ChimeraX commands (.cxc) that place a marker at each C-alpha (Angstrom):
marker #1 position -17.51,28.21,-2.42 radius 0.5
marker #1 position -13.77,27.70,-2.24 radius 0.5
marker #1 position -11.45,28.86,-4.98 radius 0.5
marker #1 position -8.08,27.21,-5.33 radius 0.5
marker #1 position -5.30,28.74,-7.39 radius 0.5
marker #1 position -2.15,26.77,-8.14 radius 0.5
marker #1 position 1.18,28.21,-9.20 radius 0.5
marker #1 position 4.80,27.18,-9.48 radius 0.5
marker #1 position 4.67,24.80,-12.40 radius 0.5
marker #1 position 7.09,25.00,-15.30 radius 0.5
marker #1 position 9.82,23.28,-17.26 radius 0.5
marker #1 position 12.69,21.68,-15.36 radius 0.5
marker #1 position 15.45,19.24,-16.20 radius 0.5
marker #1 position 15.49,15.75,-14.78 radius 0.5
marker #1 position 16.94,15.77,-11.29 radius 0.5
marker #1 position 15.71,19.28,-10.64 radius 0.5
marker #1 position 13.17,20.64,-8.20 radius 0.5
marker #1 position 10.00,22.67,-8.23 radius 0.5
marker #1 position 7.68,23.92,-5.51 radius 0.5
marker #1 position 4.00,24.15,-6.25 radius 0.5
marker #1 position 1.72,26.42,-4.26 radius 0.5
marker #1 position -2.03,26.44,-3.91 radius 0.5
marker #1 position -3.82,29.38,-2.33 radius 0.5
marker #1 position -7.37,28.91,-1.07 radius 0.5
marker #1 position -10.00,31.63,-0.79 radius 0.5
marker #1 position -11.59,30.48,2.41 radius 0.5
marker #1 position -11.62,31.68,6.01 radius 0.5
marker #1 position -11.87,28.09,7.20 radius 0.5
marker #1 position -8.97,26.70,5.15 radius 0.5
marker #1 position -7.38,25.44,8.35 radius 0.5
marker #1 position -10.26,22.94,8.73 radius 0.5
marker #1 position -9.78,21.28,5.34 radius 0.5
marker #1 position -7.70,18.32,4.35 radius 0.5
marker #1 position -5.80,19.21,1.18 radius 0.5
marker #1 position -4.49,17.07,-1.61 radius 0.5
marker #1 position -2.43,17.14,-4.78 radius 0.5
marker #1 position -3.27,15.02,-7.81 radius 0.5
marker #1 position -1.78,14.85,-11.27 radius 0.5
marker #1 position -3.03,13.96,-14.71 radius 0.5
marker #1 position -1.48,13.20,-18.07 radius 0.5
marker #1 position -3.32,13.29,-21.42 radius 0.5
marker #1 position -5.72,10.40,-21.83 radius 0.5
marker #1 position -5.23,9.18,-18.27 radius 0.5
marker #1 position -7.27,9.53,-15.12 radius 0.5
marker #1 position -6.30,11.95,-12.40 radius 0.5
marker #1 position -4.15,10.19,-9.80 radius 0.5
marker #1 position -3.27,10.87,-6.21 radius 0.5
marker #1 position 0.10,12.39,-5.37 radius 0.5
marker #1 position -0.02,13.62,-1.77 radius 0.5
marker #1 position -2.36,14.88,0.93 radius 0.5
marker #1 position -2.17,16.58,4.31 radius 0.5
marker #1 position -4.66,16.60,7.14 radius 0.5
marker #1 position -6.19,19.84,8.42 radius 0.5
marker #1 position -3.67,20.04,11.28 radius 0.5
marker #1 position -0.65,18.92,9.24 radius 0.5
marker #1 position -0.43,16.03,11.65 radius 0.5
marker #1 position -0.82,13.38,8.98 radius 0.5
marker #1 position 0.59,13.27,5.48 radius 0.5
marker #1 position -0.04,10.77,2.72 radius 0.5
marker #1 position 2.02,10.03,-0.38 radius 0.5
marker #1 position 1.77,7.92,-3.48 radius 0.5
marker #1 position 4.49,5.28,-3.57 radius 0.5
marker #1 position 5.88,6.84,-6.74 radius 0.5
marker #1 position 6.75,10.10,-4.98 radius 0.5
marker #1 position 7.68,8.98,-1.46 radius 0.5
marker #1 position 11.05,10.31,-0.44 radius 0.5
marker #1 position 11.07,12.87,-3.26 radius 0.5
marker #1 position 7.96,15.02,-2.71 radius 0.5
marker #1 position 6.89,16.79,0.46 radius 0.5
marker #1 position 3.46,18.26,1.13 radius 0.5
marker #1 position 3.05,21.01,3.69 radius 0.5
marker #1 position 0.63,23.77,4.57 radius 0.5
marker #1 position 0.67,27.21,6.09 radius 0.5
marker #1 position -2.77,27.86,7.52 radius 0.5
marker #1 position -1.93,31.50,8.23 radius 0.5
marker #1 position -1.41,32.00,4.48 radius 0.5
marker #1 position -4.24,29.69,3.33 radius 0.5
marker #1 position -1.64,27.87,1.28 radius 0.5
marker #1 position -0.62,24.28,0.67 radius 0.5
marker #1 position 2.71,23.43,-0.94 radius 0.5
marker #1 position 4.17,20.52,-2.83 radius 0.5
marker #1 position 7.96,20.47,-2.83 radius 0.5
marker #1 position 9.12,18.20,-5.63 radius 0.5
marker #1 position 12.74,17.03,-5.73 radius 0.5
marker #1 position 14.64,14.60,-7.94 radius 0.5
marker #1 position 12.12,15.06,-10.69 radius 0.5
marker #1 position 11.97,12.60,-13.56 radius 0.5
marker #1 position 10.22,12.78,-16.94 radius 0.5
marker #1 position 7.58,10.44,-15.47 radius 0.5
marker #1 position 6.53,13.30,-13.18 radius 0.5
marker #1 position 5.42,15.34,-16.18 radius 0.5
marker #1 position 1.72,16.12,-15.76 radius 0.5
marker #1 position -0.82,18.76,-14.91 radius 0.5
marker #1 position -0.89,19.04,-11.12 radius 0.5
marker #1 position -4.15,19.85,-9.36 radius 0.5
marker #1 position -4.77,21.06,-5.86 radius 0.5
marker #1 position -7.90,19.81,-4.10 radius 0.5
marker #1 position -9.78,20.60,-0.91 radius 0.5
marker #1 position -11.97,18.36,1.23 radius 0.5
marker #1 position -14.45,20.60,3.04 radius 0.5
marker #1 position -16.80,17.75,4.01 radius 0.5
marker #1 position -14.30,15.65,5.97 radius 0.5
marker #1 position -14.85,12.87,3.46 radius 0.5
marker #1 position -11.15,12.02,3.49 radius 0.5
marker #1 position -11.36,11.06,7.15 radius 0.5
marker #1 position -12.90,7.75,6.15 radius 0.5
marker #1 position -11.40,4.70,4.50 radius 0.5
marker #1 position -9.19,5.28,1.49 radius 0.5
marker #1 position -11.04,8.33,0.28 radius 0.5
marker #1 position -7.99,10.52,0.90 radius 0.5
marker #1 position -6.46,8.78,-2.13 radius 0.5
marker #1 position -9.55,9.17,-4.32 radius 0.5
marker #1 position -10.67,12.15,-6.40 radius 0.5
marker #1 position -14.20,11.89,-5.00 radius 0.5
marker #1 position -12.83,12.52,-1.51 radius 0.5
marker #1 position -12.41,16.17,-2.49 radius 0.5
marker #1 position -15.08,18.68,-3.43 radius 0.5
marker #1 position -13.09,21.65,-4.70 radius 0.5
marker #1 position -10.37,21.71,-7.33 radius 0.5
marker #1 position -7.95,24.21,-8.77 radius 0.5
marker #1 position -7.42,24.79,-12.46 radius 0.5
marker #1 position -4.12,22.92,-12.55 radius 0.5
marker #1 position -0.52,23.84,-13.25 radius 0.5
marker #1 position 1.68,22.16,-15.85 radius 0.5
marker #1 position 4.90,20.50,-14.78 radius 0.5
marker #1 position 7.22,19.34,-17.54 radius 0.5
marker #1 position 10.43,17.46,-16.79 radius 0.5
marker #1 position 12.88,17.11,-19.63 radius 0.5
marker #1 position 15.36,14.26,-19.87 radius 0.5
marker link #1:1,2 radius 0.2
marker link #1:2,3 radius 0.2
marker link #1:3,4 radius 0.2
marker link #1:4,5 radius 0.2
marker link #1:5,6 radius 0.2
marker link #1:6,7 radius 0.2
marker link #1:7,8 radius 0.2
marker link #1:8,9 radius 0.2
marker link #1:9,10 radius 0.2
marker link #1:10,11 radius 0.2
marker link #1:11,12 radius 0.2
marker link #1:12,13 radius 0.2
marker link #1:13,14 radius 0.2
marker link #1:14,15 radius 0.2
marker link #1:15,16 radius 0.2
marker link #1:16,17 radius 0.2
marker link #1:17,18 radius 0.2
marker link #1:18,19 radius 0.2
marker link #1:19,20 radius 0.2
marker link #1:20,21 radius 0.2
marker link #1:21,22 radius 0.2
marker link #1:22,23 radius 0.2
marker link #1:23,24 radius 0.2
marker link #1:24,25 radius 0.2
marker link #1:25,26 radius 0.2
marker link #1:26,27 radius 0.2
marker link #1:27,28 radius 0.2
marker link #1:28,29 radius 0.2
marker link #1:29,30 radius 0.2
marker link #1:30,31 radius 0.2
marker link #1:31,32 radius 0.2
marker link #1:32,33 radius 0.2
marker link #1:33,34 radius 0.2
marker link #1:34,35 radius 0.2
marker link #1:35,36 radius 0.2
marker link #1:36,37 radius 0.2
marker link #1:37,38 radius 0.2
marker link #1:38,39 radius 0.2
marker link #1:39,40 radius 0.2
marker link #1:40,41 radius 0.2
marker link #1:41,42 radius 0.2
marker link #1:42,43 radius 0.2
marker link #1:43,44 radius 0.2
marker link #1:44,45 radius 0.2
marker link #1:45,46 radius 0.2
marker link #1:46,47 radius 0.2
marker link #1:47,48 radius 0.2
marker link #1:48,49 radius 0.2
marker link #1:49,50 radius 0.2
marker link #1:50,51 radius 0.2
marker link #1:51,52 radius 0.2
marker link #1:52,53 radius 0.2
marker link #1:53,54 radius 0.2
marker link #1:54,55 radius 0.2
marker link #1:55,56 radius 0.2
marker link #1:56,57 radius 0.2
marker link #1:57,58 radius 0.2
marker link #1:58,59 radius 0.2
marker link #1:59,60 radius 0.2
marker link #1:60,61 radius 0.2
marker link #1:61,62 radius 0.2
marker link #1:62,63 radius 0.2
marker link #1:63,64 radius 0.2
marker link #1:64,65 radius 0.2
marker link #1:65,66 radius 0.2
marker link #1:66,67 radius 0.2
marker link #1:67,68 radius 0.2
marker link #1:68,69 radius 0.2
marker link #1:69,70 radius 0.2
marker link #1:70,71 radius 0.2
marker link #1:71,72 radius 0.2
marker link #1:72,73 radius 0.2
marker link #1:73,74 radius 0.2
marker link #1:74,75 radius 0.2
marker link #1:75,76 radius 0.2
marker link #1:76,77 radius 0.2
marker link #1:77,78 radius 0.2
marker link #1:78,79 radius 0.2
marker link #1:79,80 radius 0.2
marker link #1:80,81 radius 0.2
marker link #1:81,82 radius 0.2
marker link #1:82,83 radius 0.2
marker link #1:83,84 radius 0.2
marker link #1:84,85 radius 0.2
marker link #1:85,86 radius 0.2
marker link #1:86,87 radius 0.2
marker link #1:87,88 radius 0.2
marker link #1:88,89 radius 0.2
marker link #1:89,90 radius 0.2
marker link #1:90,91 radius 0.2
marker link #1:91,92 radius 0.2
marker link #1:92,93 radius 0.2
marker link #1:93,94 radius 0.2
marker link #1:94,95 radius 0.2
marker link #1:95,96 radius 0.2
marker link #1:96,97 radius 0.2
marker link #1:97,98 radius 0.2
marker link #1:98,99 radius 0.2
marker link #1:99,100 radius 0.2
marker link #1:100,101 radius 0.2
marker link #1:101,102 radius 0.2
marker link #1:102,103 radius 0.2
marker link #1:103,104 radius 0.2
marker link #1:104,105 radius 0.2
marker link #1:105,106 radius 0.2
marker link #1:106,107 radius 0.2
marker link #1:107,108 radius 0.2
marker link #1:108,109 radius 0.2
marker link #1:109,110 radius 0.2
marker link #1:110,111 radius 0.2
marker link #1:111,112 radius 0.2
marker link #1:112,113 radius 0.2
marker link #1:113,114 radius 0.2
marker link #1:114,115 radius 0.2
marker link #1:115,116 radius 0.2
marker link #1:116,117 radius 0.2
marker link #1:117,118 radius 0.2
marker link #1:118,119 radius 0.2
marker link #1:119,120 radius 0.2
marker link #1:120,121 radius 0.2
marker link #1:121,122 radius 0.2
marker link #1:122,123 radius 0.2
marker link #1:123,124 radius 0.2
marker link #1:124,125 radius 0.2
marker link #1:125,126 radius 0.2
marker link #1:126,127 radius 0.2
marker link #1:127,128 radius 0.2
marker link #1:128,129 radius 0.2
view
């Protein structure tokens, strides 16, 4: 079992920044690919960003490229999402996810929710105009 706890969400004005954190309760965190997804009411959960176990490869949704940066600190069992130049369209609940089965190594599964087997409870990000 892996527990993921997100933090860092909140209310920010358009153009502002937030940094989300996700701490994992696992001794083998360093072996997992990690992802961030977001969801708005009535919509499906969508991919935002992901990072490979070694931080050697990062992935981003087109909508956040150049504004968001995913990173990880394996010594702290933590993955981060630095979000800059926020817009009201970024308003959502943000979820951290872990792939402990190496599912995301194959095809486009890194971009899909079913590529991940553990999820955090989510943190609300609200961007005001």
